[in-house]
C-alpha positions in Angstrom: 0.0 0.0 0.0 1.4 3.4 -0.9 2.6 5.6 1.9 3.6 9.3 2.2 6.3 11.0 0.3 9.9 10.8 1.5 12.2 13.7 2.1 14.1 12.9 -1.1 12.1 15.1 -3.4 12.3 18.0 -0.9 16.1 17.6 -0.7 16.3 17.5 -4.5 14.2 20.7 -4.9 16.3 22.6 -2.3 19.5 21.3 -4.0 18.3 22.8 -7.3 17.7 26.1 -5.4 21.2 26.0 -4.0 22.5 25.5 -7.6 20.9 28.8 -8.6 17.3 28.1 -9.5 14.8 30.6 -8.0 12.4 27.8 -6.9 11.0 26.9 -3.5 8.2 25.1 -1.8 5.1 26.3 0.0 4.5 24.8 3.5 0.8 24.4 4.3 0.6 24.7 8.1 -3.0 23.9 8.7 -5.3 21.0 9.7 -8.4 22.5 8.2 -9.9 19.9 5.9 -11.2 22.5 3.4 -7.8 24.1 3.3 -6.0 20.8 2.7 -8.4 19.7 0.0 -8.3 23.1 -1.7 -4.5 22.9 -1.9 -4.5 19.3 -3.1 -7.0 20.1 -5.8 -4.8 23.0 -7.0 -1.9 20.5 -7.4 -3.9 17.6 -8.6 -2.8 17.8 -12.2 0.8 18.6 -11.2 3.4 15.9 -10.6 5.1 17.6 -7.7 5.0 17.2 -4.0 2.7 19.0 -1.5 4.1 19.8 1.9 1.7 19.7 4.8 2.8 20.6 8.3 1.4 20.6 11.8 2.5 22.3 15.0 3.2 20.9 18.4 0.2 22.6 20.0 -2.1 21.8 17.1 -1.4 18.1 17.0 0.5 16.1 19.6 0.4 12.8 21.5 -2.4 14.2 23.7 -4.5 15.4 20.8 -3.5 19.1 20.8 -6.2 21.7 20.2 -7.5 19.8 17.2 -8.0 16.6 19.2 -5.7 14.8 16.7 -2.6 12.8 17.3 0.1 12.7 14.6 -1.2 9.3 13.5 -4.8 10.3 13.4 -4.0 13.5 11.5 -2.0 11.5 9.0 -5.0 9.2 8.5 -7.2 12.3 8.1 -4.9 13.6 5.4 -5.1 10.2 3.6 -8.9 10.3 3.7 -8.9 13.8 2.2 -6.5 12.7 -0.5 -8.5 9.6 -1.3 -11.6 11.7 -1.9 -10.0 13.4 -4.9 -7.5 10.6 -5.9 -4.5 12.6 -4.8 -1.6 10.2 -4.4 -0.3 9.7 -0.9 3.2 9.3 -2.2 3.1 13.0 -3.3 2.3 14.3 0.2 5.2 15.1 2.5 4.3 15.6 6.2 6.3 18.0 8.3 6.3 18.7 12.1 6.6 22.4 13.0 7.9 23.8 16.3 8.3 20.4 17.8 9.5 20.8 21.3 8.5 21.9 24.8 6.2 24.7 23.9 2.9 23.0 25.0 4.5 22.1 28.3 6.6 25.2 28.9 5.0 25.8 32.3 6.4 22.5 33.5 10.0 21.9 34.7 12.5 21.3 31.8 13.0 17.6 32.6 9.3 16.9 32.4 8.7 19.1 29.4 11.6 17.6 27.5 10.4 14.0 28.3 7.0 14.9 26.8 8.8 16.5 23.8 10.6 13.3 23.2 7.3 11.4 23.1 6.0 14.1 20.8 8.9 13.7 18.3 8.7 9.9 18.4 5.0 10.1 17.7 5.6 12.4 14.6 8.3 10.2 13.2 6.2 7.0 13.8 3.3 8.6 11.9 5.4 9.1 8.8 6.5 12.7 9.1 9.9 13.3 7.4 10.5 17.0 7.7 11.1 17.9 11.3 11.5 21.4 12.7 12.8 21.2 16.3 12.2 24.3 18.3 13.5 24.3 21.9 13.9 28.0 22.2 11.4 28.7 24.9 11.9 28.8 28.7 10.6 26.0 30.8 9.3 26.6 34.4 12.6 26.1 36.1 14.7 28.1 33.6 16.0 31.5 34.7 13.4 33.8 33.3 15.6 36.8 33.8 17.6 36.1 30.7 16.8 34.8 27.2 17.4 31.1 26.8 21.0 30.7 25.6 21.9 29.3 22.2 23.8 26.6 24.0 20.9 25.4 26.0 18.6 25.6 23.0 21.1 23.6 20.9 21.5 21.0 23.7 17.8 20.4 23.9 17.4 20.5 20.1 20.1 17.9 19.5 18.5 15.7 22.2 15.2 15.8 20.4 16.9 15.1 17.0 18.5 12.1 18.6 15.1 10.9 19.7 13.8 11.3 16.1 16.8 9.4 14.7 16.2 6.5 17.2 12.5 6.4 16.4 13.2 6.3 12.7 15.7 3.5 13.1 13.1 1.4 14.9 10.6 1.7 12.0 13.3 0.8 9.4 12.2 3.5 7.0 13.7 3.7 3.5 14.7 7.4 3.9 15.8 9.4 6.9 14.2 12.6 8.2 15.5 16.0 7.3 15.7 18.7 9.9 15.0 22.4 10.3 16.5 24.4 13.2 16.3 28.0 14.2 14.6 30.3 16.7 14.0 33.6 14.9 10.3 33.2 14.8 7.3 34.2 17.0 5.8 31.6 19.2 3.2 29.3 17.6 0.0 31.3 17.1 1.6 34.5 15.9 2.9 37.8 17.2 1.0 40.0 19.6 3.2 43.1 19.3 1.9 45.6 16.8 4.0 48.7 17.5 7.6 47.4 17.6 10.0 47.3 14.8 11.0 44.0 13.2 14.4 42.9 14.3 16.3 41.2 11.5 19.3 39.2 12.8 22.8 39.9 11.7 25.0 37.3 10.0 27.2 37.0 13.0 24.2 35.8 15.0 23.2 33.2 12.4 26.8 32.0 12.0 27.1 31.6 15.8 23.8 29.7 15.9 24.9 27.3 13.1 28.3 26.8 14.8 26.8 26.0 18.3 24.2 23.7 16.9 26.7 21.8 14.8 28.9 21.4 17.8 26.0 20.0 19.9 24.9 17.6 17.1 28.5 16.2 16.8 28.8 15.9 20.6 25.8 13.5 20.5 27.1 11.5 17.6 24.6 13.1 15.2 27.0 13.9 12.3 24.7 12.3 9.8 21.7 14.1 11.1 23.6 17.4 10.9 24.2 16.7 7.2 20.4 16.5 6.9 19.7 19.9 8.3 18.2 21.5 5.2 17.0 24.9 6.6 17.4 27.4 9.3 14.4 29.5 10.5 15.4 33.2 10.3 13.2 36.3 10.7 13.4 38.2 7.3 11.3 41.1 8.5 7.9 39.7 7.8 5.1 39.4 10.3 1.4 40.0 10.8 -0.9 40.8 13.7 -4.6 41.5 14.2 -4.7 44.5 11.9 -1.2 44.9 10.4 1.2 43.3 8.0 5.0 43.9 7.9 5.8 43.7 4.2 9.1 42.1 3.1 11.9 44.5 2.3 14.7 42.8 0.5 17.0 45.8 1.0 16.8 45.2 4.8 17.4 41.5 4.4 20.1 41.6 1.8 22.9 40.6 4.2 20.9 37.4 5.0 20.7 36.4 1.4 24.4 36.9 0.7 25.4 34.9 3.9 23.4 31.8 3.2 24.8 31.4 -0.3 28.1 30.4 1.3 26.5 27.7 3.5 26.4 24.3 1.7 23.1 22.4 1.7 21.1 24.9 3.9 18.4 27.4 2.9 16.2 29.7 4.9 12.7 28.8 6.1 10.4 31.8 6.4 7.6 31.7 8.9 4.6 34.1 9.2 4.7 34.9 5.5 0.9 35.1 5.5 -0.7 38.2 3.8 2.5 39.1 1.9 2.0 40.3 -1.7 2.8 38.0 -4.6 5.9 39.9 -5.6 7.2 40.0 -2.0 6.8 36.2 -1.8 8.7 35.8 -5.0 11.5 38.0 -3.7 11.7 35.9 -0.6 12.3 32.8 -2.6 14.8 34.6 -4.9 16.6 35.7 -1.7 16.9 32.0 -0.5 13.9 31.8 1.8 13.1 28.7 -0.2 10.5 27.3 2.3 7.5 29.6 2.7 5.2 28.8 5.7 1.5 29.8 5.4 -1.4 28.9 7.7 -3.6 31.6 9.1 -4.1 33.3 5.7 -5.5 30.1 4.3 -7.9 29.6 7.1 -8.7 33.3 6.9 -9.7 32.7 3.3 -11.8 29.8 4.4 -13.5 32.0 7.0 -14.2 34.7 4.4 -15.7 32.2 2.0 -17.9 30.5 4.5 -19.1 33.8 6.0 -20.0 34.9 2.4 -22.1 31.7 2.0 -23.8 32.4 5.4 -24.7 35.9 4.3 -26.0 34.6 0.9 -28.0 32.0 2.8 -29.7 34.8 4.8 -30.4 36.9 1.7 -31.9 33.9 -0.1 -33.7 32.1 2.7 -34.0 34.5 5.6 -37.7 35.2 5.2 -38.8 31.6 4.6 -40.3 30.4 7.9 -40.2 26.8 6.8 -36.4 26.7 6.7 -34.0 26.6 9.6 -31.1 28.9 8.9 -27.6 27.9 9.9 -26.9 31.1 11.8 -23.3 30.3 11.4 -21.8 33.7 12.0 -23.8 34.1 15.2 -23.2 30.6 16.5 -19.4 30.6 16.0 -19.2 33.9 17.9 -21.3 32.4 20.7 -18.9 29.4 20.9 -15.9 31.7 21.0 -17.4 33.7 23.8 -18.2 30.6 25.8 -14.7 29.2 25.2 -12.3 32.2 25.2 -9.0 30.4 25.9 -7.8 30.6 22.2 -8.4 34.3 21.6 -8.8 36.2 24.9 -5.2 37.1 25.5 -4.7 38.1 21.9 -7.4 40.7 21.5 -7.4 44.0 23.5 -9.6 47.1 23.4 -13.3 48.0 24.0 -16.0 45.3 23.5 -16.8 46.5 20.0 -13.1 46.2 18.9 -12.8 42.8 20.5 -16.0 41.6 18.8 -14.7 42.7 15.4 -11.3 41.0 16.1 -13.0 37.7 16.9 -14.4 37.6 13.4 -12.0 39.5 11.3 -8.5 39.6 12.9 -5.7 38.7 10.5 -4.4 36.5 13.4 -7.5 34.4 12.7 -8.0 33.0 16.1 -11.4 31.8 14.9 -9.5 29.0 13.2 -9.4 27.1 16.5 -13.2 26.9 16.7 -14.3 25.2 13.4 -14.2 21.8 14.9 -16.5 22.5 17.8 -19.7 20.4 17.6 -22.1 23.3 17.5 -20.1 24.9 14.7 -19.9 21.7 12.7 -23.7 21.3 13.1 -24.2 24.9 11.8 -21.9 24.3 8.8 -23.8 21.1 8.0 -27.1 23.1 8.1 -25.6 25.8 5.9 -24.6 23.2 3.3 -27.9 21.4 3.5 -29.8 24.6 2.9 -27.6 25.8 -0.1 -27.6 22.4 -1.8 -31.4 22.2 -1.6 -31.7 25.9 -2.6 -28.9 26.7 -5.1 -27.5 30.2 -5.0 -28.6 32.5 -7.8 -25.5 33.5 -9.8 -26.4 37.2 -9.2 -26.1 36.6 -5.5 -22.7 34.8 -6.0 -21.6 37.8 -8.0 -22.4 40.1 -5.1 -20.4 38.2 -2.5 -17.8 36.2 -4.5 -17.3 38.0 -7.8 -14.2 36.1 -8.9 -16.0 32.8 -8.4 -19.0 34.1 -10.3 -16.8 34.8 -13.3 -15.5 31.3 -13.2 -19.0 29.9 -13.0 -20.0 32.0 -16.0 -17.3 30.4 -18.2 -17.9 26.9 -16.9 -14.7 26.5 -14.9 -16.4 26.2 -11.5 -19.5 24.5 -10.2 -22.0 26.5 -8.3 -22.1 24.6 -5.0 -20.9 25.5 -1.5 -17.8 23.2 -1.4 -16.6 24.3 -4.8 -17.0 27.9 -4.0 -15.0 27.6 -0.8 -12.2 25.5 -2.3 -11.8 27.9 -5.2 -11.7 30.9 -2.9 -8.9 29.3 -0.8 -7.0 28.4 -3.9 -6.7 32.1 -4.8 -4.5 32.5 -1.7 -2.5 29.3 -2.3 -1.9 30.4 -5.9 0.4 33.2 -5.0 2.6 30.8 -3.1 2.8 28.5 -6.1 3.7 31.5 -8.2 6.4 32.5 -5.8 7.9 29.0 -5.7 8.0 28.4 -9.4 10.4 29.8 -12.0 
């Protein structure tokens, strides 16, 4: 039975980049089934690989906020792929920020033991691209100072060794590849909207690589070090609730020149969501060959499904015989009743906070689509719109691009197709950026 893609194709693509080709790969960091299927559908006629990643707080051995373990998420990906006949062997799974972040309030020994279980679970589930992030303080670390590069490297190499041992036990054909680096906001996005972006200097990156290499070698991980394919570096891009820091290649020029001299390693850029097409293209040209995107894809899903809910109300709101989905109202009620995923991220008066819950670029609403009441509301929405097809003029009002594609016969007028197509518009700019 076919299994997931191996790291070989990723290594080959990054090797071509190092040889001078301005190509890269988008990393889809989402567990949303609509997002995953939209991206697969976009690449269905292509022969290349799709990279799907999940974070340590999203999916872990205890279920994470999605309720999924690495194995159950891998099975969900297979089910989605099977529905559209997307070959599993073209799907590369990646683990993002694997480390003690979910357990940072626990002592380091305890948090790292759970991190080892986490990494093993990812490798056992077939993940082959592993980003280890041990940059955060644990409960018994000295909070007066930033965690040193040495401690970070020691913990990272310990988790890499765990991954190597886990892979050896399953006798896989290919070995995992690794991403290191700490120049990235904590999982979930940045909260600071008034500070300047700090782009690291080349001395800082060189020191990071030197210290990490030393710690890998000290643990007998020379082979694993040779499979470090990328380092996460902050190129000056970020987004928050209402702002986006656009990429400035002039400010990051020193980074581009530096990595050209480092064999086998490119940059991985996080938080590239909401960047313009030409900025994404510049990032790839400047050796940020792996572009992570997540919240912008689920933000597009939110926009599309809210548009459907508003069309439902316009079409059916005055028909007493029909029970409306009330999707927008219900998901806000669920968020208010379960504030843990958004409360500390949104500040201001009640009106501003209410707007942020729905429309923030940080898209904290993405944590709530799997709640039972929300799923029931989505199902009602789809039931209503399948039984009562949307008039094209109404689609034109709320989703004009999709209306144009319906007119020329390139898109079916049904709820799923409209959502997938809307999400694919966002994914398309990443494919543009990563292709010559």
